[in-house]
Each structure stands twice: as C-alpha cells, then as structure tokens.
All heavy atoms as TSV, in Angstrom:
chain	resi	resn	atom	element	x	y	z
A	1	MET	N	N	0.838	-1.174	0.000
A	1	MET	CA	C	0.000	0.000	0.000
A	1	MET	C	C	0.883	1.238	0.000
A	1	MET	O	O	1.868	1.308	0.719
A	1	MET	CB	C	-0.896	-0.004	1.245
A	1	MET	CG	C	-1.655	1.284	1.461
A	1	MET	SD	S	-2.690	1.281	2.927
A	1	MET	CE	C	-4.094	0.393	2.323
A	2	LYS	N	N	0.492	2.187	-0.837
A	2	LYS	CA	C	1.169	3.482	-0.858
A	2	LYS	C	C	0.116	4.580	-0.796
A	2	LYS	O	O	-0.887	4.521	-1.489
A	2	LYS	CB	C	2.017	3.627	-2.109
A	2	LYS	CG	C	2.739	4.948	-2.109
A	2	LYS	CD	C	3.823	5.017	-3.136
A	2	LYS	CE	C	4.378	6.372	-2.976
A	2	LYS	NZ	N	5.322	6.943	-3.610
A	3	ILE	N	N	0.370	5.571	0.044
A	3	ILE	CA	C	-0.586	6.650	0.260
A	3	ILE	C	C	-0.015	7.953	-0.262
A	3	ILE	O	O	1.164	8.244	-0.069
A	3	ILE	CB	C	-0.869	6.828	1.760
A	3	ILE	CG1	C	-1.292	5.514	2.380
A	3	ILE	CG2	C	-1.911	7.900	2.001
A	3	ILE	CD1	C	-1.161	5.516	3.877
A	4	THR	N	N	-0.868	8.733	-0.904
A	4	THR	CA	C	-0.513	10.104	-1.260
A	4	THR	C	C	-1.642	11.006	-0.782
A	4	THR	O	O	-2.808	10.581	-0.714
A	4	THR	CB	C	-0.310	10.283	-2.781
A	4	THR	OG1	O	-1.467	9.823	-3.473
A	4	THR	CG2	C	0.908	9.527	-3.267
A	5	VAL	N	N	-1.280	12.224	-0.437
A	5	VAL	CA	C	-2.285	13.204	-0.027
A	5	VAL	C	C	-2.137	14.457	-0.874
A	5	VAL	O	O	-1.035	14.825	-1.274
A	5	VAL	CB	C	-2.186	13.558	1.475
A	5	VAL	CG1	C	-2.494	12.359	2.333
A	5	VAL	CG2	C	-0.839	14.130	1.834
A	6	ASP	N	N	-3.251	15.080	-1.162
A	6	ASP	CA	C	-3.266	16.329	-1.914
A	6	ASP	C	C	-3.557	17.454	-0.933
A	6	ASP	O	O	-4.711	17.667	-0.548
A	6	ASP	CB	C	-4.322	16.261	-3.011
A	6	ASP	CG	C	-4.293	17.461	-3.942
A	6	ASP	OD1	O	-3.782	18.524	-3.529
A	6	ASP	OD2	O	-4.791	17.343	-5.070
A	7	GLU	N	N	-2.510	18.144	-0.514
A	7	GLU	CA	C	-2.673	19.211	0.467
A	7	GLU	C	C	-3.563	20.335	-0.043
A	7	GLU	O	O	-4.232	21.001	0.742
A	7	GLU	CB	C	-1.303	19.773	0.869
A	7	GLU	CG	C	-0.467	18.792	1.652
A	7	GLU	CD	C	0.872	19.361	2.063
A	7	GLU	OE1	O	1.131	20.558	1.810
A	7	GLU	OE2	O	1.675	18.603	2.641
A	8	ASP	N	N	-3.593	20.528	-1.369
A	8	ASP	CA	C	-4.433	21.581	-1.935
A	8	ASP	C	C	-5.924	21.259	-1.798
A	8	ASP	O	O	-6.754	22.162	-1.692
A	8	ASP	CB	C	-4.091	21.816	-3.404
A	8	ASP	CG	C	-2.710	22.416	-3.572
A	8	ASP	OD1	O	-2.239	23.130	-2.659
A	8	ASP	OD2	O	-2.077	22.161	-4.612
A	9	LYS	N	N	-6.265	19.975	-1.813
A	9	LYS	CA	C	-7.655	19.563	-1.648
A	9	LYS	C	C	-8.083	19.529	-0.185
A	9	LYS	O	O	-9.256	19.695	0.127
A	9	LYS	CB	C	-7.877	18.157	-2.216
A	9	LYS	CG	C	-7.962	18.067	-3.700
A	9	LYS	CD	C	-8.301	16.630	-4.059
A	9	LYS	CE	C	-8.433	16.402	-5.530
A	9	LYS	NZ	N	-8.749	14.989	-5.807
A	10	CYS	N	N	-7.147	19.276	0.713
A	10	CYS	CA	C	-7.458	19.071	2.138
A	10	CYS	C	C	-8.183	20.277	2.722
A	10	CYS	O	O	-7.771	21.428	2.542
A	10	CYS	CB	C	-6.170	18.804	2.917
A	10	CYS	SG	S	-6.438	18.554	4.685
A	11	CYS	N	N	-9.269	20.000	3.446
A	11	CYS	CA	C	-10.038	21.067	4.083
A	11	CYS	C	C	-9.813	21.101	5.598
A	11	CYS	O	O	-10.436	21.890	6.303
A	11	CYS	CB	C	-11.518	20.929	3.751
A	11	CYS	SG	S	-12.283	19.438	4.411
A	12	GLY	N	N	-8.937	20.227	6.095
A	12	GLY	CA	C	-8.589	20.256	7.514
A	12	GLY	C	C	-9.641	19.677	8.442
A	12	GLY	O	O	-9.671	20.000	9.627
A	13	ALA	N	N	-10.481	18.787	7.943
A	13	ALA	CA	C	-11.537	18.204	8.775
A	13	ALA	C	C	-10.962	17.335	9.898
A	13	ALA	O	O	-11.546	17.220	10.965
A	13	ALA	CB	C	-12.503	17.388	7.920
A	14	GLY	N	N	-9.820	16.691	9.636
A	14	GLY	CA	C	-9.138	15.921	10.672
A	14	GLY	C	C	-9.653	14.522	10.910
A	14	GLY	O	O	-9.202	13.851	11.836
A	15	GLN	N	N	-10.577	14.045	10.097
A	15	GLN	CA	C	-11.102	12.691	10.283
A	15	GLN	C	C	-10.007	11.653	10.131
A	15	GLN	O	O	-9.977	10.654	10.855
A	15	GLN	CB	C	-12.237	12.422	9.299
A	15	GLN	CG	C	-13.460	13.286	9.526
A	15	GLN	CD	C	-14.020	13.111	10.921
A	15	GLN	OE1	O	-14.301	11.995	11.353
A	15	GLN	NE2	N	-14.172	14.204	11.634
A	16	CYS	N	N	-9.080	11.882	9.209
A	16	CYS	CA	C	-7.999	10.917	8.992
A	16	CYS	C	C	-7.124	10.779	10.234
A	16	CYS	O	O	-6.698	9.679	10.589
A	16	CYS	CB	C	-7.152	11.313	7.788
A	16	CYS	SG	S	-6.426	12.965	7.880
A	17	VAL	N	N	-6.880	11.878	10.908
A	17	VAL	CA	C	-6.048	11.865	12.119
A	17	VAL	C	C	-6.755	11.117	13.242
A	17	VAL	O	O	-6.127	10.359	13.988
A	17	VAL	CB	C	-5.698	13.302	12.558
A	17	VAL	CG1	C	-4.852	13.286	13.817
A	17	VAL	CG2	C	-4.976	14.048	11.451
A	18	LEU	N	N	-8.046	11.299	13.346
A	18	LEU	CA	C	-8.811	10.603	14.379
A	18	LEU	C	C	-8.837	9.095	14.133
A	18	LEU	O	O	-8.777	8.309	15.076
A	18	LEU	CB	C	-10.240	11.143	14.435
A	18	LEU	CG	C	-10.394	12.587	14.910
A	18	LEU	CD1	C	-11.833	13.040	14.747
A	18	LEU	CD2	C	-9.939	12.731	16.346
A	19	ILE	N	N	-8.905	8.695	12.871
A	19	ILE	CA	C	-9.003	7.279	12.527
A	19	ILE	C	C	-7.635	6.594	12.519
A	19	ILE	O	O	-7.497	5.482	13.009
A	19	ILE	CB	C	-9.704	7.113	11.162
A	19	ILE	CG1	C	-11.151	7.588	11.264
A	19	ILE	CG2	C	-9.633	5.666	10.677
A	19	ILE	CD1	C	-11.853	7.744	9.931
A	20	ALA	N	N	-6.638	7.250	11.953
A	20	ALA	CA	C	-5.308	6.633	11.789
A	20	ALA	C	C	-4.200	7.601	12.226
A	20	ALA	O	O	-3.443	8.108	11.401
A	20	ALA	CB	C	-5.108	6.202	10.342
A	21	PRO	N	N	-4.090	7.852	13.525
A	21	PRO	CA	C	-3.111	8.831	14.009
A	21	PRO	C	C	-1.652	8.427	13.826
A	21	PRO	O	O	-0.770	9.285	13.911
A	21	PRO	CB	C	-3.454	8.967	15.498
A	21	PRO	CG	C	-4.141	7.689	15.852
A	21	PRO	CD	C	-4.875	7.274	14.604
A	22	GLU	N	N	-1.396	7.151	13.545
A	22	GLU	CA	C	-0.019	6.729	13.293
A	22	GLU	C	C	0.403	7.011	11.854
A	22	GLU	O	O	1.580	6.970	11.526
A	22	GLU	CB	C	0.146	5.244	13.603
A	22	GLU	CG	C	-0.007	4.937	15.084
A	22	GLU	CD	C	0.195	3.467	15.396
A	22	GLU	OE1	O	0.872	2.777	14.613
A	22	GLU	OE2	O	-0.319	3.028	16.431
A	23	VAL	N	N	-0.581	7.320	11.001
A	23	VAL	CA	C	-0.304	7.548	9.585
A	23	VAL	C	C	-0.493	9.015	9.200
A	23	VAL	O	O	0.236	9.538	8.357
A	23	VAL	CB	C	-1.208	6.651	8.714
A	23	VAL	CG1	C	-0.947	6.872	7.229
A	23	VAL	CG2	C	-1.006	5.182	9.076
A	24	PHE	N	N	-1.467	9.681	9.832
A	24	PHE	CA	C	-1.792	11.067	9.483
A	24	PHE	C	C	-1.682	11.990	10.690
A	24	PHE	O	O	-1.947	11.593	11.815
A	24	PHE	CB	C	-3.228	11.164	8.940
A	24	PHE	CG	C	-3.491	10.292	7.752
A	24	PHE	CD1	C	-4.196	9.113	7.894
A	24	PHE	CD2	C	-3.051	10.648	6.488
A	24	PHE	CE1	C	-4.451	8.292	6.802
A	24	PHE	CE2	C	-3.292	9.836	5.392
A	24	PHE	CZ	C	-3.997	8.657	5.546
A	25	ASP	N	N	-1.318	13.243	10.410
A	25	ASP	CA	C	-1.330	14.304	11.413
A	25	ASP	C	C	-1.815	15.562	10.716
A	25	ASP	O	O	-2.108	15.535	9.521
A	25	ASP	CB	C	0.077	14.501	12.000
A	25	ASP	CG	C	0.062	15.228	13.341
A	25	ASP	OD1	O	-1.027	15.631	13.807
A	25	ASP	OD2	O	1.142	15.396	13.926
A	26	GLN	N	N	-1.920	16.652	11.455
A	26	GLN	CA	C	-2.335	17.922	10.880
A	26	GLN	C	C	-1.335	19.000	11.265
A	26	GLN	O	O	-0.782	18.982	12.373
A	26	GLN	CB	C	-3.707	18.342	11.411
A	26	GLN	CG	C	-4.842	17.511	10.883
A	26	GLN	CD	C	-6.157	17.943	11.500
A	26	GLN	OE1	O	-6.430	17.609	12.643
A	26	GLN	NE2	N	-6.954	18.669	10.750
A	27	ARG	N	N	-1.133	19.949	10.347
A	27	ARG	CA	C	-0.281	21.095	10.651
A	27	ARG	C	C	-0.962	21.949	11.703
A	27	ARG	O	O	-2.190	22.126	11.679
A	27	ARG	CB	C	-0.025	21.931	9.395
A	27	ARG	CG	C	0.752	21.189	8.337
A	27	ARG	CD	C	1.270	22.074	7.224
A	27	ARG	NE	N	0.237	22.832	6.530
A	27	ARG	CZ	C	0.159	22.969	5.214
A	27	ARG	NH1	N	1.045	22.370	4.428
A	27	ARG	NH2	N	-0.790	23.689	4.665
A	28	ASP	N	N	-0.171	22.470	12.620
A	28	ASP	CA	C	-0.717	23.282	13.704
A	28	ASP	C	C	-1.330	24.592	13.213
A	28	ASP	O	O	-2.342	25.040	13.739
A	28	ASP	CB	C	0.369	23.606	14.740
A	28	ASP	CG	C	0.766	22.385	15.551
A	28	ASP	OD1	O	-0.065	21.456	15.696
A	28	ASP	OD2	O	1.911	22.366	16.033
A	29	ASP	N	N	-0.730	25.194	12.203
A	29	ASP	CA	C	-1.173	26.522	11.789
A	29	ASP	C	C	-2.475	26.549	10.999
A	29	ASP	O	O	-3.270	27.475	11.138
A	29	ASP	CB	C	-0.074	27.254	11.025
A	29	ASP	CG	C	0.407	26.494	9.791
A	29	ASP	OD1	O	0.258	25.261	9.743
A	29	ASP	OD2	O	0.947	27.151	8.878
A	30	ASP	N	N	-2.726	25.513	10.179
A	30	ASP	CA	C	-3.929	25.559	9.343
A	30	ASP	C	C	-4.717	24.255	9.290
A	30	ASP	O	O	-5.737	24.174	8.624
A	30	ASP	CB	C	-3.567	26.007	7.921
A	30	ASP	CG	C	-2.542	25.099	7.253
A	30	ASP	OD1	O	-2.191	24.053	7.833
A	30	ASP	OD2	O	-2.094	25.453	6.148
A	31	GLY	N	N	-4.246	23.214	9.971
A	31	GLY	CA	C	-4.987	21.962	10.028
A	31	GLY	C	C	-4.858	21.066	8.816
A	31	GLY	O	O	-5.506	20.022	8.745
A	32	ILE	N	N	-4.034	21.452	7.855
A	32	ILE	CA	C	-3.866	20.646	6.643
A	32	ILE	C	C	-3.159	19.334	6.988
A	32	ILE	O	O	-2.268	19.282	7.829
A	32	ILE	CB	C	-3.078	21.435	5.571
A	32	ILE	CG1	C	-3.850	22.698	5.176
A	32	ILE	CG2	C	-2.782	20.577	4.347
A	32	ILE	CD1	C	-5.229	22.463	4.602
A	33	VAL	N	N	-3.555	18.276	6.315
A	33	VAL	CA	C	-3.032	16.936	6.569
A	33	VAL	C	C	-1.519	16.862	6.381
A	33	VAL	O	O	-0.954	17.503	5.499
A	33	VAL	CB	C	-3.739	15.896	5.671
A	33	VAL	CG1	C	-3.416	16.111	4.207
A	33	VAL	CG2	C	-3.385	14.475	6.095
A	34	VAL	N	N	-0.895	16.066	7.240
A	34	VAL	CA	C	0.528	15.733	7.137
A	34	VAL	C	C	0.611	14.213	7.095
A	34	VAL	O	O	0.075	13.539	7.980
A	34	VAL	CB	C	1.324	16.267	8.348
A	34	VAL	CG1	C	2.770	15.793	8.291
A	34	VAL	CG2	C	1.248	17.782	8.435
A	35	LEU	N	N	1.254	13.686	6.069
A	35	LEU	CA	C	1.404	12.243	5.929
A	35	LEU	C	C	2.631	11.798	6.711
A	35	LEU	O	O	3.752	12.199	6.405
A	35	LEU	CB	C	1.534	11.876	4.449
A	35	LEU	CG	C	1.626	10.399	4.104
A	35	LEU	CD1	C	0.395	9.642	4.605
A	35	LEU	CD2	C	1.783	10.231	2.606
A	36	LEU	N	N	2.423	10.987	7.730
A	36	LEU	CA	C	3.515	10.506	8.575
A	36	LEU	C	C	4.166	9.248	8.022
A	36	LEU	O	O	5.344	9.000	8.260
A	36	LEU	CB	C	3.003	10.227	9.996
A	36	LEU	CG	C	2.392	11.402	10.746
A	36	LEU	CD1	C	1.849	10.915	12.081
A	36	LEU	CD2	C	3.408	12.515	10.939
A	37	ASP	N	N	3.394	8.436	7.308
A	37	ASP	CA	C	3.908	7.159	6.799
A	37	ASP	C	C	3.238	6.849	5.466
A	37	ASP	O	O	2.073	6.456	5.431
A	37	ASP	CB	C	3.637	6.049	7.818
A	37	ASP	CG	C	4.330	4.748	7.486
A	37	ASP	OD1	O	4.873	4.614	6.361
A	37	ASP	OD2	O	4.338	3.863	8.358
A	38	ALA	N	N	3.968	7.037	4.375
A	38	ALA	CA	C	3.406	6.823	3.043
A	38	ALA	C	C	3.233	5.352	2.699
A	38	ALA	O	O	2.498	5.010	1.774
A	38	ALA	CB	C	4.287	7.494	1.991
A	39	ALA	N	N	3.909	4.477	3.441
A	39	ALA	CA	C	3.796	3.030	3.219
A	39	ALA	C	C	3.637	2.354	4.579
A	39	ALA	O	O	4.557	1.731	5.093
A	39	ALA	CB	C	5.020	2.511	2.484
A	40	PRO	N	N	2.452	2.483	5.179
A	40	PRO	CA	C	2.244	1.972	6.531
A	40	PRO	C	C	2.244	0.445	6.599
A	40	PRO	O	O	2.001	-0.228	5.592
A	40	PRO	CB	C	0.869	2.518	6.905
A	40	PRO	CG	C	0.166	2.644	5.602
A	40	PRO	CD	C	1.222	3.047	4.621
A	41	PRO	N	N	2.491	-0.096	7.798
A	41	PRO	CA	C	2.437	-1.547	7.965
A	41	PRO	C	C	1.019	-2.078	7.758
A	41	PRO	O	O	0.043	-1.330	7.837
A	41	PRO	CB	C	2.910	-1.754	9.403
A	41	PRO	CG	C	2.709	-0.455	10.084
A	41	PRO	CD	C	2.819	0.604	9.035
A	42	GLU	N	N	0.927	-3.347	7.511
A	42	GLU	CA	C	-0.360	-3.966	7.169
A	42	GLU	C	C	-1.426	-3.764	8.243
A	42	GLU	O	O	-2.615	-3.654	7.921
A	42	GLU	CB	C	-0.160	-5.450	6.895
A	42	GLU	CG	C	-1.375	-6.098	6.276
A	42	GLU	CD	C	-1.103	-7.497	5.758
A	42	GLU	OE1	O	0.047	-7.829	5.466
A	42	GLU	OE2	O	-2.083	-8.248	5.655
A	43	ASP	N	N	-1.030	-3.689	9.500
A	43	ASP	CA	C	-2.031	-3.514	10.551
A	43	ASP	C	C	-2.713	-2.151	10.497
A	43	ASP	O	O	-3.734	-1.942	11.162
A	43	ASP	CB	C	-1.424	-3.769	11.938
A	43	ASP	CG	C	-0.396	-2.725	12.345
A	43	ASP	OD1	O	0.269	-2.134	11.468
A	43	ASP	OD2	O	-0.253	-2.497	13.559
A	44	GLN	N	N	-2.211	-1.232	9.678
A	44	GLN	CA	C	-2.809	0.085	9.524
A	44	GLN	C	C	-3.652	0.219	8.251
A	44	GLN	O	O	-4.358	1.211	8.064
A	44	GLN	CB	C	-1.707	1.161	9.505
A	44	GLN	CG	C	-0.958	1.296	10.811
A	44	GLN	CD	C	-1.832	1.854	11.914
A	44	GLN	OE1	O	-2.486	2.876	11.729
A	44	GLN	NE2	N	-1.869	1.174	13.043
A	45	HIS	N	N	-3.604	-0.766	7.372
A	45	HIS	CA	C	-4.250	-0.655	6.061
A	45	HIS	C	C	-5.752	-0.407	6.148
A	45	HIS	O	O	-6.277	0.445	5.421
A	45	HIS	CB	C	-3.959	-1.893	5.209
A	45	HIS	CG	C	-2.543	-1.954	4.734
A	45	HIS	ND1	N	-2.122	-2.864	3.793
A	45	HIS	CD2	C	-1.434	-1.238	5.072
A	45	HIS	CE1	C	-0.825	-2.695	3.562
A	45	HIS	NE2	N	-0.387	-1.720	4.339
A	46	ALA	N	N	-6.449	-1.126	6.991
A	46	ALA	CA	C	-7.904	-0.938	7.099
A	46	ALA	C	C	-8.229	0.473	7.573
A	46	ALA	O	O	-9.180	1.101	7.081
A	46	ALA	CB	C	-8.511	-1.975	8.034
A	47	LEU	N	N	-7.442	0.988	8.506
A	47	LEU	CA	C	-7.672	2.341	9.008
A	47	LEU	C	C	-7.387	3.391	7.941
A	47	LEU	O	O	-8.106	4.386	7.829
A	47	LEU	CB	C	-6.801	2.599	10.249
A	47	LEU	CG	C	-7.103	1.719	11.461
A	47	LEU	CD1	C	-6.068	1.951	12.557
A	47	LEU	CD2	C	-8.503	1.972	11.977
A	48	VAL	N	N	-6.367	3.156	7.137
A	48	VAL	CA	C	-6.048	4.077	6.046
A	48	VAL	C	C	-7.167	4.088	5.009
A	48	VAL	O	O	-7.591	5.148	4.547
A	48	VAL	CB	C	-4.699	3.703	5.392
A	48	VAL	CG1	C	-4.492	4.477	4.101
A	48	VAL	CG2	C	-3.557	3.965	6.364
A	49	ARG	N	N	-7.669	2.904	4.670
A	49	ARG	CA	C	-8.795	2.832	3.718
A	49	ARG	C	C	-10.005	3.590	4.251
A	49	ARG	O	O	-10.687	4.304	3.509
A	49	ARG	CB	C	-9.165	1.378	3.440
A	49	ARG	CG	C	-8.173	0.645	2.590
A	49	ARG	CD	C	-8.666	-0.767	2.255
A	49	ARG	NE	N	-7.542	-1.590	1.872
A	49	ARG	CZ	C	-6.941	-2.475	2.660
A	49	ARG	NH1	N	-7.379	-2.688	3.888
A	49	ARG	NH2	N	-5.912	-3.167	2.227
A	50	GLU	N	N	-10.292	3.415	5.536
A	50	GLU	CA	C	-11.421	4.125	6.145
A	50	GLU	C	C	-11.191	5.630	6.112
A	50	GLU	O	O	-12.108	6.401	5.810
A	50	GLU	CB	C	-11.619	3.647	7.584
A	50	GLU	CG	C	-12.816	4.287	8.257
A	50	GLU	CD	C	-13.021	3.826	9.691
A	50	GLU	OE1	O	-12.339	2.877	10.141
A	50	GLU	OE2	O	-13.865	4.420	10.354
A	51	SER	N	N	-9.973	6.055	6.412
A	51	SER	CA	C	-9.643	7.486	6.384
A	51	SER	C	C	-9.888	8.073	5.001
A	51	SER	O	O	-10.459	9.153	4.869
A	51	SER	CB	C	-8.183	7.704	6.774
A	51	SER	OG	O	-7.940	7.317	8.100
A	52	ALA	N	N	-9.436	7.362	3.971
A	52	ALA	CA	C	-9.640	7.834	2.602
A	52	ALA	C	C	-11.126	7.897	2.259
A	52	ALA	O	O	-11.588	8.831	1.609
A	52	ALA	CB	C	-8.905	6.929	1.620
A	53	ALA	N	N	-11.887	6.921	2.731
A	53	ALA	CA	C	-13.318	6.863	2.424
A	53	ALA	C	C	-14.099	8.000	3.072
A	53	ALA	O	O	-15.055	8.504	2.484
A	53	ALA	CB	C	-13.890	5.516	2.858
A	54	VAL	N	N	-13.710	8.410	4.267
A	54	VAL	CA	C	-14.479	9.444	4.973
A	54	VAL	C	C	-13.951	10.856	4.728
A	54	VAL	O	O	-14.586	11.820	5.148
A	54	VAL	CB	C	-14.552	9.184	6.497
A	54	VAL	CG1	C	-15.173	7.830	6.785
A	54	VAL	CG2	C	-13.208	9.332	7.166
A	55	CYS	N	N	-12.834	10.992	4.041
A	55	CYS	CA	C	-12.270	12.321	3.796
A	55	CYS	C	C	-13.255	13.151	2.965
A	55	CYS	O	O	-13.562	12.803	1.825
A	55	CYS	CB	C	-10.939	12.200	3.053
A	55	CYS	SG	S	-10.202	13.801	2.658
A	56	PRO	N	N	-13.758	14.264	3.524
A	56	PRO	CA	C	-14.763	15.051	2.805
A	56	PRO	C	C	-14.223	15.731	1.553
A	56	PRO	O	O	-14.984	16.066	0.655
A	56	PRO	CB	C	-15.224	16.077	3.835
A	56	PRO	CG	C	-14.119	16.167	4.823
A	56	PRO	CD	C	-13.461	14.819	4.843
A	57	ALA	N	N	-12.920	15.904	1.474
A	57	ALA	CA	C	-12.324	16.564	0.312
A	57	ALA	C	C	-11.694	15.586	-0.668
A	57	ALA	O	O	-11.141	15.988	-1.688
A	57	ALA	CB	C	-11.269	17.560	0.782
A	58	ALA	N	N	-11.764	14.289	-0.377
A	58	ALA	CA	C	-11.139	13.251	-1.206
A	58	ALA	C	C	-9.666	13.570	-1.453
A	58	ALA	O	O	-9.157	13.438	-2.557
A	58	ALA	CB	C	-11.893	13.089	-2.514
A	59	ALA	N	N	-8.974	13.972	-0.390
A	59	ALA	CA	C	-7.569	14.376	-0.499
A	59	ALA	C	C	-6.590	13.221	-0.283
A	59	ALA	O	O	-5.398	13.399	-0.454
A	59	ALA	CB	C	-7.294	15.477	0.526
A	60	ILE	N	N	-7.109	12.046	0.071
A	60	ILE	CA	C	-6.240	10.893	0.345
A	60	ILE	C	C	-6.412	9.863	-0.760
A	60	ILE	O	O	-7.531	9.438	-1.055
A	60	ILE	CB	C	-6.600	10.251	1.705
A	60	ILE	CG1	C	-6.450	11.266	2.831
A	60	ILE	CG2	C	-5.737	9.017	1.949
A	60	ILE	CD1	C	-7.034	10.807	4.152
A	61	GLU	N	N	-5.293	9.468	-1.368
A	61	GLU	CA	C	-5.329	8.453	-2.415
A	61	GLU	C	C	-4.546	7.239	-1.934
A	61	GLU	O	O	-3.433	7.369	-1.433
A	61	GLU	CB	C	-4.724	8.981	-3.707
A	61	GLU	CG	C	-4.845	8.016	-4.854
A	61	GLU	CD	C	-4.400	8.600	-6.174
A	61	GLU	OE1	O	-4.616	9.800	-6.414
A	61	GLU	OE2	O	-3.832	7.837	-6.979
A	62	VAL	N	N	-5.148	6.077	-2.079
A	62	VAL	CA	C	-4.529	4.831	-1.647
A	62	VAL	C	C	-4.280	3.947	-2.862
A	62	VAL	O	O	-5.202	3.643	-3.608
A	62	VAL	CB	C	-5.439	4.085	-0.640
A	62	VAL	CG1	C	-4.825	2.764	-0.240
A	62	VAL	CG2	C	-5.716	4.952	0.578
A	63	ALA	N	N	-3.021	3.543	-3.031
A	63	ALA	CA	C	-2.659	2.602	-4.102
A	63	ALA	C	C	-2.411	1.261	-3.442
A	63	ALA	O	O	-1.451	1.098	-2.681
A	63	ALA	CB	C	-1.420	3.087	-4.840
A	64	GLU	N	N	-3.287	0.317	-3.680
A	64	GLU	CA	C	-3.213	-0.987	-3.032
A	64	GLU	C	C	-2.055	-1.847	-3.517
A	64	GLU	O	O	-1.528	-2.657	-2.781
A	64	GLU	CB	C	-4.526	-1.754	-3.239
A	64	GLU	CG	C	-5.710	-1.120	-2.563
A	64	GLU	CD	C	-5.706	-1.274	-1.050
A	64	GLU	OE1	O	-4.919	-2.078	-0.497
A	64	GLU	OE2	O	-6.515	-0.588	-0.407
A	65	ASP	N	N	-1.666	-1.700	-4.773
A	65	ASP	CA	C	-0.667	-2.577	-5.354
A	65	ASP	C	C	0.770	-2.139	-5.115
A	65	ASP	O	O	1.698	-2.743	-5.598
A	65	ASP	CB	C	-0.920	-2.745	-6.848
A	65	ASP	CG	C	-0.919	-1.422	-7.597
A	65	ASP	OD1	O	-0.864	-0.362	-6.934
A	65	ASP	OD2	O	-0.981	-1.436	-8.826
A	66	ALA	N	N	0.967	-1.072	-4.379
A	66	ALA	CA	C	2.327	-0.558	-4.151
A	66	ALA	C	C	3.022	-1.323	-3.037
A	66	ALA	O	O	2.434	-1.907	-2.195
A	66	ALA	CB	C	2.282	0.915	-3.811
C-alpha cells in the first residue's frame, strides 16, 4: 500500500487523524493533513482505507498494489 495526499484539496476536517493517528497528522497553523507514513504496515491498512473513504475533500489516495 502506498498513500498520497493532496494538500491543496485538504479542508482540515481531521477525520484521517482521528481514525489513523499513526499515519496522518495535521499542521498546527492551518490543520492541513501531514502524511507521517506513506507506506504503513499492514495492521494500519484498514484504518487508512477508512480514512480515505471518509475524507470530505477526497484528499487521500490509496494505491493498493504498491
């Protein structure tokens, strides 16, 4: 799995951080997503998929075959 985030799309809702705090964080100044781990371990994959699914701005892209 490989994750990419589009900071320009991010609206700072923070759902990804609440769901997968080991993979995502937010910048203090504006709340924009920060990717902590672009290739997380398998135990985080379900949480990453959920984060991408609930992102209101569709700013998280997950490549399963990476």
